[in-house]
C-alpha positions in Angstrom: -9.9 6.7 -7.5 -6.8 7.5 -5.5 -7.9 10.1 -3.5 -5.5 11.0 -0.5 -3.5 8.3 -1.2 -0.5 8.2 0.9 2.0 5.5 -0.7 1.7 2.9 1.5 -0.5 -0.6 0.7 -3.3 -2.1 2.2 -1.2 -5.0 3.8 1.1 -2.2 5.5 -1.4 -0.9 7.0 -3.2 -3.5 8.4 0.1 -5.2 9.7 1.0 -1.6 11.5 -2.7 -1.6 12.7 -2.7 1.6 11.5 -5.8 3.6 12.4 -7.3 3.8 8.5 -6.9 -0.3 9.3 -8.8 -0.4 12.1 -11.7 2.0 10.5 -12.1 0.1 7.6 -10.9 -3.4 8.0 -11.4 -4.7 4.5 -10.3 -2.8 1.6 -8.9 -0.5 3.6 -7.4 2.6 1.1 -10.3 1.8 -1.1 -12.7 3.0 1.5 -10.7 5.7 2.5 -10.2 6.9 -0.9 -14.6 6.4 -1.1 -15.1 8.2 1.7 -12.8 11.5 0.8 -14.7 11.5 -3.1 -18.1 11.3 -1.0 -17.2 14.3 1.1 -16.3 16.0 -2.1 -19.2 15.2 -3.8 -21.5 16.1 -1.5 -19.5 19.5 -0.6 -22.2 22.2 -1.2 -19.3 24.5 -2.3 -17.9 21.9 -5.0 -20.1 18.7 -5.4 -22.5 17.4 -7.6 -24.4 15.5 -5.0 -27.1 18.6 -4.1 -27.8 18.5 -7.7 -28.3 15.0 -8.5 -32.7 14.1 -8.2 -33.3 12.1 -5.1 -34.3 9.2 -7.4 -30.7 8.7 -8.5 -28.3 9.5 -5.5 -28.9 5.7 -4.6 -27.7 4.3 -8.2 -24.6 7.0 -8.3 -23.6 5.8 -4.9 -23.7 2.5 -5.5 -22.3 3.1 -9.0 -19.3 4.8 -7.4 -18.7 2.8 -4.6 -18.7 -0.3 -6.8 -16.4 0.8 -9.2 -13.8 2.6 -6.5 -13.8 -0.8 -4.4 -13.4 -2.7 -7.4 -9.9 -1.1 -7.5 -8.5 -3.2 -4.5 -5.9 -5.3 -5.7 -6.1 -8.1 -3.3 -9.8 -8.3 -5.3 -8.9 -8.0 -8.9 -8.2 -12.0 -9.5 -11.8 -12.7 -8.3 -13.4 -10.4 -10.2 -11.2 -11.4 -13.4 -12.3 -14.9 -12.8 -16.0 -14.1 -12.1 -15.8 -11.6 -15.7 -14.0 -14.6 -17.4 -16.7 -17.0 -16.4 -19.5 -14.5 -17.6 -17.9 -14.1 -20.7 -17.8 -17.8 -21.2 -21.6 -18.3 -19.8 -22.3 -15.2 -22.5 -20.1 -16.1 -25.6 -22.8 -18.2 -27.6 -25.1 -15.2 -27.0 -23.2 -13.4 -29.9 -23.9 -16.6 -32.2 -27.4 -16.1 -32.3 -27.8 -12.7 -32.9 -29.6 -13.1 -36.6 -26.7 -11.8 -38.2 -25.8 -14.2 -41.4 -22.7 -12.2 -42.1 
């Protein structure tokens, strides 16, 4: 997920008004990494996208985007709280699974 990383963080890129921060105002590095990954995946010589059925391509792109964008450290606490909420809401689902062990 860190394709092309060059040892600077999002805060530095935004504060220094780096070119990437102008191109990707949100999740700067993650969007940069995503762009590089899609370039590679779509390359006819080395990528897999040309071999994916059209019906799977949109889902593949959405999933890959979500996974890479989720690596933005500024989003981790929100994602973690969302996971905790989901676990709390679904914790009781395990109790009623019909297994009496």
